[in-house]
C-alpha positions as CSV (number, residue, x, y, z in Angstrom):
1,M,-15.3,-0.7,-3.4
2,K,-14.6,2.6,-2.0
3,I,-12.1,5.5,-2.7
4,G,-9.9,6.2,0.2
5,V,-6.2,7.9,0.6
6,S,-2.9,7.0,1.9
7,T,-1.1,9.8,4.2
8,A,2.0,8.9,1.8
9,T,0.2,11.5,-0.4
10,Y,1.5,14.4,2.2
11,F,4.8,12.8,2.7
12,S,7.2,15.8,2.9
13,R,4.6,18.3,3.0
14,M,3.4,17.8,6.7
15,Y,3.9,15.2,9.3
16,T,2.0,11.9,9.7
17,E,-0.6,12.8,12.2
18,E,-1.1,15.9,10.8
19,T,-2.7,14.3,7.2
20,L,-5.2,12.7,9.0
21,L,-7.6,15.9,9.1
22,P,-7.0,16.8,5.3
23,I,-7.7,13.6,4.2
24,A,-10.9,13.6,6.1
25,K,-12.4,17.0,4.6
26,L,-11.8,15.4,1.2
27,G,-14.9,13.5,2.6
28,A,-12.7,10.4,2.6
29,D,-13.9,7.6,5.5
30,T,-10.8,5.3,4.5
31,C,-7.0,5.5,4.8
32,E,-3.9,3.9,4.4
33,V,-1.3,5.4,7.4
34,F,2.2,5.3,6.0
35,F,4.7,5.7,8.8
36,A,7.7,8.0,7.8
37,S,10.1,7.6,10.5
38,R,10.9,5.1,13.2
39,C,10.1,7.6,15.8
40,E,6.4,6.6,14.4
41,Y,6.6,3.1,15.3
42,T,6.3,3.2,18.8
43,Q,3.0,2.9,21.3
44,E,3.0,7.0,21.9
45,F,2.6,7.5,18.3
46,G,0.3,5.5,18.1
47,D,-1.7,7.4,20.9
48,T,-1.2,10.9,18.6
49,L,-2.9,9.3,15.5
50,N,-5.9,8.1,17.8
51,R,-5.6,11.8,19.0
52,S,-5.7,12.9,15.5
53,L,-8.1,10.6,14.5
54,E,-10.3,11.8,16.5
55,I,-10.3,15.3,14.9
56,A,-10.7,13.9,11.8
57,R,-13.9,12.4,12.6
58,R,-15.5,15.5,13.1
59,Y,-15.8,15.8,9.5
60,A,-15.7,12.1,8.3
61,P,-16.2,8.8,9.5
62,L,-12.6,8.1,8.9
63,Q,-10.7,4.7,9.6
64,V,-7.4,2.9,8.9
65,H,-7.5,0.5,6.2
66,S,-4.0,-0.5,6.1
67,V,-0.7,0.6,7.5
68,H,3.0,1.0,5.4
69,A,6.3,1.5,6.6
70,L,9.5,3.1,4.5
71,T,10.6,-0.1,3.1
72,N,14.3,0.6,3.4
73,Q,14.3,1.1,7.0
74,F,13.8,-2.8,7.8
75,E,12.1,-4.8,5.4
76,P,14.5,-6.1,2.9
77,E,16.5,-7.0,6.2
78,L,13.0,-9.6,6.7
79,F,15.0,-11.7,3.9
80,S,18.7,-11.3,5.3
81,V,21.0,-14.5,6.3
82,N,22.4,-12.4,9.1
83,D,20.5,-13.6,11.8
84,R,21.0,-10.2,14.2
85,A,19.5,-8.3,10.7
86,Y,16.5,-10.4,10.8
87,A,16.4,-10.4,14.5
88,D,16.2,-6.5,14.4
89,A,14.1,-6.6,11.4
90,L,11.6,-8.4,13.4
91,D,11.5,-6.4,16.0
92,T,10.9,-3.5,13.9
93,Y,8.0,-4.9,12.0
94,E,6.5,-6.3,15.0
95,S,6.5,-2.7,16.4
96,V,4.7,-1.6,13.2
97,L,2.1,-3.8,13.8
98,K,1.5,-3.0,17.8
99,V,0.9,0.6,16.3
100,G,-1.3,-0.7,13.0
101,K,-3.7,-2.7,15.6
102,Q,-3.6,0.5,18.0
103,I,-5.0,2.3,14.9
104,G,-7.4,0.1,13.8
105,A,-5.6,-1.1,10.7
106,R,-6.5,-4.6,9.3
107,H,-3.9,-5.1,6.3
108,Y,-0.3,-4.5,6.3
109,T,1.5,-2.9,2.9
110,F,4.8,-5.0,2.7
111,H,7.4,-4.3,-0.1
112,G,10.2,-6.5,1.2
113,A,13.3,-7.3,-0.4
114,T,15.0,-5.0,-2.9
115,M,16.6,-5.4,-6.4
116,L,18.4,-2.5,-6.6
117,K,21.6,-3.5,-8.7
118,K,20.5,-3.6,-11.9
119,A,23.2,-5.5,-13.7
120,V,22.9,-8.9,-11.4
121,K,20.1,-11.6,-11.8
122,Y,18.2,-12.3,-9.3
123,N,17.5,-16.3,-8.7
124,F,14.6,-16.6,-5.9
125,D,14.6,-19.5,-3.4
126,F,11.2,-19.7,-3.4
127,N,11.0,-22.7,-0.4
128,R,13.6,-19.6,1.8
129,I,11.3,-17.0,0.9
130,S,7.9,-18.6,1.9
131,S,9.2,-20.0,5.0
132,R,10.2,-16.5,5.9
133,V,6.7,-14.7,4.4
134,D,4.8,-17.4,6.4
135,N,6.4,-16.5,9.4
136,L,5.6,-12.4,8.7
137,I,1.9,-13.7,7.9
138,D,1.6,-15.3,11.0
139,M,2.7,-12.3,13.1
140,A,0.3,-10.1,11.9
141,S,-2.3,-12.2,12.0
142,G,-1.7,-12.2,15.8
143,Y,-2.8,-8.6,15.7
144,G,-5.7,-9.1,13.7
145,I,-3.9,-7.8,10.5
146,D,-3.7,-9.5,7.2
147,F,-0.4,-9.3,5.6
148,C,-0.6,-7.9,1.9
149,Y,2.8,-8.1,0.1
150,E,2.6,-5.4,-3.0
151,N,4.0,-5.1,-6.5
152,V,6.8,-2.4,-7.1
153,H,9.3,-2.5,-9.9
154,W,12.4,-2.4,-7.4
155,T,11.6,-5.1,-5.1
156,Y,11.1,-9.0,-5.7
157,F,7.8,-8.7,-6.7
158,S,7.9,-6.6,-9.4
159,T,6.1,-9.2,-12.1
160,P,3.3,-11.5,-11.5
161,Q,5.0,-14.5,-12.0
162,Y,6.9,-14.2,-8.3
163,F,3.5,-13.5,-7.1
164,A,2.1,-16.6,-8.8
165,I,4.5,-19.0,-7.5
166,L,4.6,-17.7,-4.0
167,K,0.8,-17.5,-3.1
168,E,1.1,-21.0,-3.9
169,L,3.4,-22.1,-1.3
170,C,1.6,-19.0,1.2
171,P,-2.3,-20.0,0.8
172,R,-2.8,-17.1,3.6
173,L,-0.6,-14.7,1.6
174,R,-2.5,-11.7,0.7
175,C,-1.8,-8.9,-1.9
176,T,-1.7,-4.6,-3.3
177,L,-2.1,-4.0,-6.7
178,D,-0.4,-0.3,-7.4
179,I,-1.1,0.5,-11.0
180,K,1.6,3.0,-11.3
181,Q,4.1,0.3,-10.1
182,A,2.9,-1.9,-12.6
183,M,3.1,0.5,-15.6
184,Q,7.0,1.5,-14.0
185,S,7.7,-2.4,-14.3
186,G,6.4,-2.5,-18.1
187,I,4.2,-4.8,-17.5
188,D,0.3,-4.1,-18.1
189,Y,-1.7,-4.2,-14.8
190,T,-4.1,-6.8,-15.8
191,E,-1.1,-9.5,-15.9
192,Y,-1.2,-8.9,-12.4
193,L,-4.5,-8.6,-11.6
194,A,-4.8,-12.0,-13.2
195,V,-2.8,-13.9,-10.1
196,M,-3.6,-11.4,-7.4
197,K,-7.7,-11.1,-7.6
198,D,-8.2,-14.4,-5.5
199,R,-6.1,-12.5,-2.7
200,L,-6.4,-9.1,-3.4
201,S,-7.0,-6.5,-0.2
202,T,-6.1,-3.1,-1.2
203,V,-5.4,-1.2,-4.0
204,H,-3.3,1.9,-4.9
205,L,-4.3,4.8,-7.2
206,C,-2.4,7.0,-9.5
207,D,-2.6,8.6,-12.7
208,Y,-0.2,8.9,-15.7
209,T,0.9,9.8,-18.9
210,H,1.2,8.0,-22.2
211,D,5.2,8.6,-21.4
212,G,5.0,7.7,-18.1
213,K,5.0,10.6,-16.5
214,L,2.8,10.3,-13.2
215,A,0.1,12.9,-12.6
216,I,-2.9,13.2,-10.4
217,P,-6.3,11.1,-11.5
218,G,-7.7,12.7,-13.8
219,R,-4.9,14.4,-15.6
220,G,-2.9,11.3,-17.2
221,N,-3.9,8.8,-19.5
222,F,-5.3,5.9,-17.1
223,D,-8.6,4.6,-17.6
224,F,-10.1,4.4,-14.1
225,V,-13.9,3.9,-15.3
226,T,-12.2,0.2,-17.3
227,F,-10.1,-0.6,-14.3
228,F,-13.1,-0.8,-11.8
229,K,-15.1,-2.6,-14.2
230,R,-12.4,-5.3,-13.9
231,L,-11.8,-4.7,-10.7
232,A,-15.5,-5.7,-10.2
233,D,-15.5,-8.8,-12.8
234,S,-12.8,-10.3,-10.7
235,G,-14.6,-9.9,-7.6
236,Y,-12.9,-7.4,-5.8
237,D,-15.4,-4.7,-3.7
238,G,-12.5,-3.7,-1.0
239,V,-10.7,-0.2,-0.5
240,C,-9.0,1.7,-3.6
241,L,-6.7,4.4,-2.1
242,M,-5.1,7.7,-3.8
243,E,-1.4,7.4,-3.6
244,L,-0.2,10.5,-5.1
245,Y,3.5,11.8,-4.7
246,A,3.8,15.6,-3.4
247,K,5.5,16.8,-6.0
248,D,3.0,15.7,-8.6
249,Y,0.2,18.0,-7.3
250,N,-0.1,21.8,-6.1
251,D,-2.4,22.4,-3.2
252,D,-5.5,21.1,-1.8
253,D,-7.7,22.0,-4.7
254,D,-6.1,19.5,-6.9
255,L,-6.6,16.8,-4.5
256,K,-10.1,17.6,-3.8
257,E,-10.3,17.3,-7.7
258,A,-8.4,14.0,-7.9
259,Y,-10.4,12.4,-5.3
260,G,-13.9,13.9,-6.4
261,Y,-12.8,12.8,-10.1
262,L,-12.0,8.8,-8.9
263,L,-15.4,8.7,-6.9
264,D,-16.9,9.4,-10.3
265,C,-15.1,6.7,-12.1
266,L,-16.3,4.4,-9.7
267,E,-19.8,5.3,-10.1
268,R,-19.4,5.4,-13.9
269,A,-17.8,2.1,-13.6
270,K,-21.2,0.4,-12.0
């Protein structure tokens, strides 16, 4: 396993292309690029990112593990019954895939459709959903990218059961485990890991306290050493990405401390 950093950690603090240098200066050699705006889904912006990567690589051999788009800009409409909305969303999705390939990403982190109406009971048509997901997998594969569905407490994939059903219908489906999202769903991450382990491609890391307050790794109560051991026992040997919210840390020193803490926990887990 290796520890990387998501550019989402810097969201609202700096532009996406400005995040790669500080990530490399932390010593990380892998990252996830979180696109923050539609203007970033272009070949021109891919060129900008590649120039930023060249500069960052003076400090560390930084590679892009995955790309991740701002969900509500188009991903929910990939399940729309409106054919025009669906077609537009597919066009945007393909634009992200093109930039992903351009910068060397091999994975796409997907949130998908949302469940924002808390009073509504959602009944999922898994045959229809799996058909849409298979198409998204096909499109990503055409760009050399794996499609990875992430657990998020406000989306369709908020429970392990959702993925357990969907993965049987979509044999090529991969996934991303987010431990803070599992906590926010009120479900122990081990229940997600049990159904995701044979499909797991990416892990998102963030610490949190007993009362659910998010924190940088090392300042919460999450047991990362045990977590890394469980990942290894499940057969996972991939990338774990530190993904924080900008409001949960003060400066680069905090990030350096958190990144070092995760490296130490991973070493102690061996």
